[in-house]
C-alpha positions in Angstrom: 110.2 112.1 63.3 111.6 108.7 63.2 110.2 105.8 65.4 111.9 102.8 66.5 110.9 99.9 64.2 109.9 97.2 66.9 107.7 100.0 68.9 106.3 101.0 65.6 105.5 97.7 64.6 103.9 97.1 68.7 101.7 100.4 68.1 100.5 99.1 64.6 99.4 95.9 66.2 96.7 97.9 68.2 99.1 98.8 71.3 98.8 102.3 73.1 102.4 102.5 74.5 102.3 104.8 77.6 105.7 105.6 80.0 105.0 104.4 83.6 107.2 107.3 85.0 107.1 111.1 85.2 109.4 113.4 87.0 110.3 117.3 86.7 113.7 116.2 85.3 112.3 114.3 82.7 110.0 117.0 81.5 112.6 119.7 81.3 115.5 117.7 79.7 113.7 116.8 76.7 113.4 113.1 77.6 109.8 112.9 77.5 109.4 114.8 74.1 112.4 112.2 72.8 110.2 109.2 73.6 107.3 110.7 71.7 109.2 111.3 68.7 111.1 108.3 68.5 109.5 105.3 70.7 106.0 106.1 70.1 105.2 106.8 73.6 101.4 108.3 73.4 100.8 108.9 77.2 102.0 108.6 80.8 101.0 107.0 84.0 102.1 108.1 87.5 101.5 106.6 91.0 102.6 107.1 94.6 105.8 105.1 94.2 107.2 107.0 91.1 106.5 110.6 92.6 108.3 109.1 95.5 111.4 108.4 93.5 110.7 112.0 91.5 110.4 114.3 94.5 113.5 112.4 96.7 115.5 114.1 93.7 117.2 117.1 95.4 117.5 119.9 92.7 114.6 120.2 90.3 111.8 120.9 92.7 113.8 123.6 95.0 112.6 126.6 92.8 108.9 125.8 93.3 109.4 124.7 96.9 110.9 128.1 98.0 108.2 130.0 95.9 105.5 128.1 98.2 107.2 129.5 101.3 108.0 128.0 104.9 104.8 127.8 106.2 103.4 125.8 103.4 101.2 122.8 104.5 103.2 119.8 103.3 100.3 118.0 101.8 99.5 121.3 100.0 103.1 121.3 98.6 103.0 117.6 97.1 99.8 118.5 95.3 101.5 121.7 93.8 104.3 119.7 92.4 102.6 116.6 91.3 99.8 118.5 89.7 102.4 121.1 88.2 104.2 118.3 86.7 101.2 116.5 85.4 99.8 119.8 84.0 103.3 120.4 82.2 103.1 116.6 80.8 99.5 117.2 79.4 100.7 120.1 77.6 103.5 118.1 75.9 101.0 115.3 74.9 98.4 118.1 73.6 99.0 117.4 69.9 98.6 113.5 70.4 95.3 114.1 72.3 94.0 116.2 69.4 95.3 113.7 67.1 93.5 110.9 68.7 90.1 112.4 69.5 91.4 112.4 73.1 92.0 108.6 73.5 95.6 109.0 73.8 97.8 111.8 74.7 96.5 110.9 78.5 98.8 111.6 81.8 97.2 110.3 84.8 97.6 111.3 88.4 96.5 109.3 91.4 94.4 110.0 94.4 96.0 109.9 97.6 96.4 106.0 98.4 95.5 106.4 102.5 91.9 107.0 100.5 91.5 103.6 98.9 88.4 102.4 101.0 86.9 105.9 101.4 84.5 106.0 98.8 83.3 109.7 99.7 86.9 111.2 99.8 88.0 109.2 96.8 85.4 111.1 94.8 85.9 114.4 96.3 89.8 114.3 95.6 89.0 113.1 91.9 87.4 116.2 91.2 89.8 118.4 93.3 92.9 117.0 91.0 90.8 117.3 87.8 90.2 120.9 88.6 93.6 121.7 89.7 95.3 120.5 86.7 92.8 121.4 84.6 93.6 120.1 81.1 91.2 117.7 79.1 93.8 115.2 78.8 94.4 114.6 82.1 93.0 111.0 83.7 92.4 110.7 87.3 93.4 107.2 88.8 91.2 105.6 91.2 91.9 102.1 92.9 89.4 99.2 92.0 88.7 98.3 95.9 85.6 97.5 96.5 85.1 101.2 97.9 86.9 102.5 95.0 84.0 101.2 92.4 81.5 103.6 93.3 83.9 106.5 93.2 84.8 105.7 89.9 81.0 105.6 88.5 80.5 108.7 90.5 83.6 110.5 89.0 82.8 109.2 85.3 79.3 110.7 85.9 80.9 114.2 86.2 82.6 114.0 83.0 86.0 113.1 84.5 88.5 110.6 82.6 89.1 107.9 84.7 92.3 105.2 85.0 91.0 102.3 87.2 94.3 101.1 88.8 95.0 97.8 91.1 93.1 95.4 89.1 94.3 91.8 89.6 91.5 89.6 89.3 88.7 88.7 86.4 86.3 89.4 89.0 87.0 92.6 90.0 87.5 93.6 86.3 84.0 92.8 85.4 83.1 95.1 88.0 85.2 98.0 87.3 83.6 97.5 83.5 80.1 97.5 85.0 81.0 100.5 87.2 82.7 102.1 84.0 79.2 101.6 81.7 77.0 102.9 84.6 79.4 105.9 84.9 79.2 106.9 81.1 75.2 106.3 81.4 75.2 108.9 84.2 77.5 111.2 82.4 75.2 111.1 79.4 72.1 111.6 81.6 74.3 114.6 83.0 75.0 116.2 79.4 78.7 115.5 79.1 80.1 115.0 75.7 81.0 111.5 76.3 83.6 111.4 73.3 85.6 113.7 75.5 85.6 110.9 78.6 88.3 108.6 78.4 89.2 105.4 80.7 91.4 102.7 81.2 91.5 99.7 83.6 95.0 99.0 84.7 95.2 95.4 84.9 98.4 94.4 86.8 100.9 91.6 85.2 104.0 90.8 86.3 103.3 90.7 89.9 101.1 87.9 89.3 103.7 85.8 88.2 106.2 86.9 91.0 103.4 85.5 93.7 102.3 82.3 91.9 105.8 81.2 90.6 106.7 81.2 94.3 103.8 78.9 95.0 104.8 76.7 92.1 108.6 76.8 93.5 107.3 75.5 96.8 105.2 72.8 95.1 108.5 71.7 93.4 106.8 69.0 90.8 107.6 68.7 87.2 104.1 69.8 86.5 104.1 73.0 88.7 107.6 73.9 87.0 106.1 73.9 83.7 103.7 76.7 84.7 106.2 79.0 86.0 106.0 82.2 84.3 102.6 81.4 82.6 100.1 82.5 85.2 100.0 86.2 84.4 100.0 86.4 80.8 96.8 84.0 81.1 95.3 85.7 83.6 95.7 89.2 81.3 94.4 87.0 78.2 91.4 86.3 80.0 90.7 89.5 81.0 90.9 90.6 77.5 88.4 87.8 76.5 86.3 89.5 79.1 86.8 92.8 77.7 85.8 91.8 74.0 82.6 90.0 75.4 81.4 92.8 77.5 81.9 95.5 75.3 80.5 93.4 72.0 77.7 92.0 73.8 76.0 94.9 75.8 72.8 96.8 74.7 73.8 99.6 77.1 77.2 99.8 75.7 76.0 100.0 72.3 73.8 102.9 72.8 76.4 104.6 74.9 78.9 103.8 71.8 76.2 105.3 69.2 76.3 108.3 71.7 80.2 109.0 71.2 82.0 107.1 73.7 84.7 105.2 73.8 85.4 101.7 75.1 87.2 101.5 78.4 90.5 100.0 77.2 92.7 97.4 79.3 95.8 98.8 80.1 98.7 96.5 80.9 100.3 97.7 84.0 103.3 96.2 86.0 104.8 95.0 83.0 108.5 95.1 83.9 110.1 91.7 84.6 111.1 90.8 88.1 112.3 87.3 86.8 116.0 87.7 85.0 115.2 84.3 83.4 112.2 85.8 81.3 112.7 88.2 78.5 112.6 91.6 79.6 109.9 92.5 77.1 107.6 89.3 77.9 104.6 91.7 79.0 104.6 93.6 76.0 105.3 91.1 73.5 102.7 88.3 74.9 100.0 90.8 75.3 99.6 92.6 71.7 96.0 93.1 70.9 93.9 96.0 69.3 92.7 98.4 71.9 94.9 98.0 74.6 97.5 100.2 76.5 100.6 98.8 77.8 102.2 101.3 80.6 106.0 100.5 80.9 109.0 101.7 82.8 111.8 103.1 80.4 113.8 99.9 80.9 111.0 97.7 79.6 110.4 100.0 76.7 113.9 100.2 75.8 113.9 96.1 75.8 110.9 96.5 73.7 112.9 98.6 71.3 116.0 96.7 71.1 114.2 93.3 70.6 110.5 93.6 71.0 108.2 91.6 68.5 105.1 93.3 68.4 103.1 90.8 66.7 99.3 90.3 68.0 99.6 87.6 70.6 96.2 87.5 72.5 94.0 86.1 69.8 93.5 82.5 69.7 95.1 82.2 73.4 91.9 81.8 75.2 91.1 78.0 75.4 95.3 77.4 76.5 94.6 80.5 79.1 91.6 78.8 80.8 93.8 75.7 80.7 96.6 77.1 82.3 94.3 78.7 85.1 92.5 75.1 85.6 95.9 73.4 86.1 97.1 75.8 88.8 93.7 74.9 90.6 94.4 71.6 90.5 97.9 72.3 92.0 96.0 73.7 94.9 96.9 77.2 93.8 93.5 79.7 94.8 94.3 82.7 92.3 91.4 84.4 94.2 93.7 84.4 97.1 96.7 85.5 95.3 94.8 88.2 93.6 93.2 89.6 96.8 96.4 89.5 98.6 98.3 91.4 95.7 95.3 94.1 96.0 95.9 94.4 99.9 99.7 94.9 99.4 99.5 97.3 96.3 97.5 99.6 98.3 100.0 98.9 101.2 102.8 99.4 99.0 101.4 102.8 97.9 100.7 104.4 101.1 104.2 103.4 102.1 105.7 105.4 99.3 103.0 108.4 100.1 104.4 108.4 103.6 108.1 108.7 102.2 106.9 111.6 99.9 105.5 113.3 102.9 108.8 113.2 104.8 111.0 114.0 101.6 108.7 117.2 100.7 109.0 118.4 104.3 112.6 117.9 104.2 112.8 120.0 101.1 110.6 122.8 102.6 112.9 122.7 105.4 116.3 122.4 103.2 115.2 125.5 100.9 114.0 127.9 103.5 116.8 127.0 106.0 
């Protein structure tokens, strides 16, 4: 297989490229296999918005919907459709998973977003999804809400791989790492093979610029204008600094690593640019470092393949990144207020998408059984 020169360079610099998209048509057309063969894609993430887009398509899911019957409960139907796609995708990535000791080759599926503030039922559904997909290279997505944190620990303790999603702030990210380490300690105590458990911490990027840039525009000063497009990358780079500090300086972690555990890698999410003035591969090129994942929509992946840089771009930037965040604070921008709102908005957006999934799948059930 011949890989694209730009995606290969990014990969060689330590970034695992995952695709932020999945659908039945992508699987059946061979598109996913092609991205693995030619654009260094080594994993897939899904979320309620991605499944809303996929399940809105008329055609690809009709045969399975018909087999489920006219009386199937719509939520059971959604579970069947989505876990089938994830199971089939994990099979496509099996070789990648085996070649990387299950660090990559992962396909993520998210718990119902309506459970974002329900610890007990998040934990329960995480187990159900894991057992339903029934593949060692699957990964269950749990949101990093305060109620999600104990569910993350409990799920990992059962030997289940977890993708922690909707992380916006450094403070919450530190809580996520702590929840991960505690979960792995419990998994070890429970006798699980730590080398087979993977976890990523999905730290959202572009949405931070969208929110902060709006506040900077409202400020209108030259100093504010000079900071546009800088908050998101600075925030993510500081997150990577925290990743290094937490995993390099923890006695608890050193013991787990000696027992075969893998570090919980930062995963850069929301990496498609929302501002046309920015390079379409901005949130890839400016966040290149060892031991990170970047999950990107196909449009961003194609931009990377056409013009991406791929050179390491995080190391040596910590002082500058902290200075940027300090300048934002001096201008009266409360980053915690921004990230708290982004988390709440993120959960709300996924719930809205899930409501659309329910409507679309019910319409599909009615249509194929008419």
